[in-house]
Structure formats: structure tokens, C-alpha cells
N, C-alpha and C positions, 0 to 999 in steps of 0.2 A: 503493498498499500503507497502510496506516497503522500509524504506530508509536504505542505510548502511554506516555509518560513518568509515572512515579509517582514523588514526592517528598513530605517533609515537610511543607515549606514552601518559597516562593521567597524567600528574605532575600538581601538584596545582600551576597552573599558567594563565597567561591571554586568551590563548586561549582556552585551557581544559575549563576554566571558561566561557567563551564564547561557548562552543560547548554544555554544563550546562544548558543553560539558552534556547538556542533552542530544545534541548530533554525535557526540563520541560516544555515547555507550547505548545508543539505539540497537535494537536487535534485528537482527535482517530480516524481519518482518515489515521493515520501514523502507522506502527508498529517501532521502532527504534533499531537498530543494530548496536552497537559499535567494531571493531574490529583495535585492536593495533598492531603492527609487532614487537614491543620491551618487555623487563620484566620493568616493575615500576623500578625504582630506587627516592630513598629519598620520598619528601611527593608526593602522590599520590590522584586522585581523586576518583579513581575507586571506592574503598567502597560505597559514596555517590551516585553512576550510577546505582551501584548493588542494592544499600540498596529501592532504587527507580524503582526498577524491570526489569531495563534494563538490556537488555542481551550484554553483555562484553565478547566477544574471546580474545584471543591473540596468536601469532605465536611464541613471547619468543623467535626473533630471534635478533643477536648484528648489529651494526647499516652498517658493512659491508657485511655480511653476509648473511644479509636476502634481499641487491641489488640481488644476488646469486640467492636465495634459493626462496624466496619470491614469484615471477611467477607465475610457475606451482603452489604452492600451490594456491594463492590470486585466481586462474583461477577455481578451484577446489572448492574454499570457496565459491564464485559467484555461480558457477552452484549449488552447495546444498541448497543456500541462497534464490537465484534467487530474489535479489534486482529490484525495478523500478525505484530507481533512486541511483546515488551514489555519496555522500559528502567527499571530501578528505580534509586534509590542514596538510601543511608542506610538506619538498620536497621530503624524499622519499617518503609519501603517492602519492605526484600530480605526481612524476614519474612512479609508477606502476598503476594510473591508466591510467595516457596520452598514456602509451606504451603499456599495457597488457588489458584491458578493454574499447575496442572502441568501442563495438557494445548497451554499454549500457549508458542511461541518465548519463556526468558527471558532478557535481557541482566541483570547486574548490576555495577553500575561501583562500584569501592573505592578511596575517595579519600584513605585516610591506614592506619596500622596500628592497629588498635583498642586494644592493647592500650599506648602508647604517646599514645594522644588522648585516650579514656574515661576516665581514671582523674580527668585533670584537669579537664575537662570537667563530668563530673557525679560526681565525687567516688570516692575508694577504692572504699568498701564498694558502690556502685552499679556504678562503672568496669570495673571487671573480670569480673564476671558477663554483664555487656552487652558487653565485649569479645570475653567467652567464646563468648555466643549468636550474634553477628554471626559472629563465624567458623566456627563450626554453621553455619549459615543458608547462607552463602557457596558450602555444597560442593551444596547442594541446589538452586540456578539451573541453566538448560543454559551459559552459561558467563560466570563471572565475570571483571571486566576492571579489570585494575591504572592505578592513571593514574601509575604511574613504573615502571621497574626495579627500585629500591629497595623500592616497598611490595609488588613481589613475592618479594621475595626473603625477606622478611621473615614474609609470609603461607603461604608455601610451606612455612614451616617444620610449618604446622600441617592440612598432606595438601591445600591450596588450589593448584593449576596455574592460576593465571588468564590469560589474555593481557593484553599491555599494550599501550595507547594512551597515551601519553604526553600528560598535557594542554599546552596551546598558549594563544596569547593573540593578539587582533583587532590586527594592525600596522596597518588604519586609524585606531583609535583613538588605539592609542601609539605614538606617535612622535616623533622629536625634533624641536624648535623650527626653522623655516626660516629664522630667520636669528639675531642677536645682539640685533637689534632689537626681535624678535618675542618674545626671551626677558627681556627688560627690562620690555616691557608687561605679560608674563604678573608678572612678582614684581609689579608697581606695583599690579594689578589685588588680588591676593594680600595685599597689604598687609607683603610680602617685600624683605626691601633689595637694592637693584639689584646693589649693587660690591662684594659680598662672594660666597666659596666657598660653597655651601647645600648641605647634607647632608641627605638625606631617607629615613626608614624607616617603613613600612607596616605594619599587623595591628594584631589584636586582643590586648588588653595585658593578657595571660594568661602567667603561672610559662613556659610551653615555650615563648613568644615573646621570654623575657627582654631585654624594652623596658628595664627599669633600668641592665642590661650595655651598652647601645647609650649611655646617656646617657654613664653614667662611664668608656667609652670614649673617647667624643668628647670629655669634658671631661679627662682626662690625656693626650689625642693634642697636638702644635701647630696640628693644625687650628682646637683651641676660641679660639685669638691672634687667628685672622682667620679664622673661621665661623662660619656657622649652622645648628646643630641641629635639624629640623622632624621631630617625630613624627604623624602622622596614625592614627587610631583610636581606639576606647571600650575601655570593660574595666576589671575588677575592678579592674587595677592603675593605673589612670587618675591618681588622686590621691597614691599613692606616687610615681609619676614627677616630677608636678611639685611634689612636696616634693625629690622628688631634682634636679631641675632648678635649684633653687635654691642648693643648699647645695655648687657646685662652681664652675670656672672657665667663659667661656662664654655664650653668647645661645642656649639651649635652650626651643624652642616647644611644645607640647602642645595645639591647636587641638581638638582632639576628633575624633569623627565627622564628614568630610567627604564632599561628593557626587561633584567633580568630581576626584579622586584625577589622573587623565591631568592637568592643568592645573601640579600640585603637580609631576607626575615633570619636565616638561617643561621649569618654569622652577629643577629641581635640577641639581647638577653630578655628584652622587655619592649611592648605595641603599646603607645598611645594613640587614642583619639578622644577630640574634644567635640564632636560635631552635635551640633541642635538638632540633627532629625535624619534620620535613614531608612531606605526601605526593608534591607537587612545584608549588613555591609559587606561584601566579598574580602573586603580590608582586616577585619577583624575574624571571619574563619579561617582566611590564607594565614594570619598569625598565629591561630591560636593551634592549625594545623602544623603548624613550622615548632609548634613546645613553646613558644611564648605563653608566660604571664600578662595580662593584660590590664588597660590602665583608663577604664573608661566614662565618661558622661553618661549619667544616668537617664537615657530615654528610654524608652519601649523596644527600640531595634534591639541594644547590647542588653538588655532586659532578658530580650528573649531569647537570644544565645546563650546566654549564663542565665539560666533559669533555674537553675537548680542552685540551694547553700551549698556552702565549702565549696566554691568553683575558682577556677585557677584569674584571679581577678579583683580588683577594687574601682566603687564607682565614686562619682563625685556627682555636685550637682552643674548641670550643664552655664556655660558662664563664672563658674565660682575660682577666681584664682588663686585663696588660700586654699579650698577644699582639693584640687588636683594638687597643688606643692604637696600636701599631705597624703591623699593618695598614694603619690608618688613613694615620698618615704617609708608609709606604712609599707608595702610590699617588698622594699626590700628587706625589709627587717624578718618576712618568713623565709620559709625554706624552699628554697626554688627550686629545690629538685622535687617535690613534689608536685609544684605548682606546673611545671615544664610536665610531668606524667599526666595528670588531670587536664591539661590543656589538650594533648594530643590525643586523649581518650576520649573527650568531650567530641572531635570532631569522626571520628572513625565511626563512634556511635551515632552522633545524631546528622550529620551533616554533608554526607560522602555526595560526590557528582554522581556515582551511580545510583543514588537513589533519588534523587532529583531524576535522572531520565525515564527510570523506571517509570516514577509516581504519573508523568508526562505521558509516558506509552498508555499507560492504563485508561491516564483521561481519554486520551485520543480516542482509544476503542471504545471507551462508552459516550462517546459524543457522537462517534458516527454513527452506531445503535440508536442511539436519541433519534440524532436528526431525520434517521430512515423510519423510525416508527411515525413520526408527527408527518413526513411525507405521505 
């Protein structure tokens, strides 16, 4: 059976990574086909999909021109491909699927709560109408899916009742180093100090992620006296973060965007996130899978990952500088070996990429059957 995935682009980001996990672990029942609406810009995962033998097609439309030209071309594309089920993610793919592909079984994944994500991404003037539109569109597909229970709770306020399939992580790629010697070798190859405690944060440098608080929290903690903070990622706040790094105590490094995040995670000792809102963040699960204890802002998405007591992490209130520095100091005094073991076990038990794909395959079958009965 053919499953057609419709996305805007295959950027090297969380949504595309989760799509890669789904496709990688499909069983032989399914033939995946990926359609992108726009050309790739910047770092892209398209070569990774093509190396795996996945068909990737692109319309090559701009953001707004595509909404005008895409409907007719998309209908023809679907007639030629004849998919058994369509899976879209993102506002433009969801609009096209909802309004123009109604006779196919359709699934849409909501990977964030639009009213928290879009104003920061598009600006308030465009972001709030875009959020309202996306949530209205989600009601028109056959089966909306939330990437977390937190996203489900938020979108349910708008009359949407999605299924929940939590995000996952590739535990084969993100894993702890095999030995202390391997960690030291990784640090040497990355130009990092071998004998200091290494704190790491990963993400797009935007206000919602609050990377400046990560820097200040580290600088005001005792960790700054003997540790190093590395923040991976690019974004509009990069230069402000670099300026902040020079104004306080401690060794803070911002190399920008890097391809091999997994090596940095294996080389690190602790992971930090001060985000104010998330769907179900890949970076936190990747850190845990790499055996890193975590210091996290107390938001629903982070609580959902660390949902049980005695977990490998510390929480602080979003935006709370003093709380973050105290959380860093608290976790430094705990048994690191025990925390590292708990971190890895948590992802192996609950958040594997294979589980994500298995859950979606079951949903594809159910949706096809449901659509067939209704027809």
C-alpha cells in the first residue's frame, strides 16, 4: 500500500526528523512517497531520504504562489500516484489535504500548538490568523494526530479531538559513549576541553527557546566555575547570545549550526533547555537517549517526557533565572552514573523511533478501513 507524505520542505528540523523515523521503520506493507511543496533552502534532510531509496518529489512552489497553483497539480499528482493514505504535516500541506483531497484517507500531524508557535515564527499580525486557520483546517482531515498529550489538551479547546502518537528518538544514533576514553576522543575532535564538566543546549535561537536565559543561568551557577556551556543552533538571537556570553562568568561557546549533534551530546555531561513552549522536543529526547541528565523549564512538554518521579532531571519555572541556576547546582550534587542510566532507560522504554512508526502504521490501516466503511 502506498502512503503519500506531503510536507512543505525537508528541512533538517524536528518535524522532518520525525518523518524520517516513521519512514525508516515502515514494514514491507508500505511504499512511502514524499512530496514537498517548496524548494529546499539551507540544511535539508532530502539527501538522507533519497539515500534510503525513498521517492521524493517536489513542486518547487514559493510559499504563497503554491497555495494558488498547487491544488490542481496536487490532484493530478494523486491521480497518477494513487495513494492508499495521505499523511500531511504543516499548515500548507494540511490546507491542501483538507480542502482538495477529501476522497482519500487523510491523516495530519500537529507538531505544536499553533497559537504558541506561529506568532513568534511569522509575527503577531500574520501568526494569529495563521494559527486560527491551521486549527480550523485540522478539523477537516479524517484523523488529526497530536505529537504529545500536551498538544492534544491545547487543541481540544478548539473542538479538535486528535489521536496522540508521541514523538520518538533513534536510539541507535543517539546513545551514550562506550567509554570514558571515547568521550575524551570526541571532545578532542570537537575542540572541547577533556577534563571539565560539559553542559549543552540545542535548538533554534528564538525568544520562545530563551537561549539567553540558558547562558545567564549557567553563568550565575557554580557550574560556571569549573564547567563549559556549549549552545548549538542558529537563529535571530545568535549574536545577542554571543554578546551575553562575553558579559558574565564562565566559558560559554556558540558554534552556531552543526551537522553532527549526536557527537556533541555524547561528549557532554548535562543538557539544558529553557523553552517556554514545545510540542514534544526532539532535542530533550536525543539528550536523554545519549545518557544525559537534563535541566528543563517546567512546561507540559518537558513534564510529559519526565512523567514519573525519580527521573533523571531537574525543573525550574520558565523565565526564572535564579531557579535555573539552582537547578543546575542541584543536579551537580546527585549521582551522575545513576542519572545517566535512568536517562537512557527512559528513552528505550517509551520513546523509540520504531514505536513511533509502528503506531502510525496501525493508524494508517485503521484510517483506510474507516474511510472505506464511510464510502
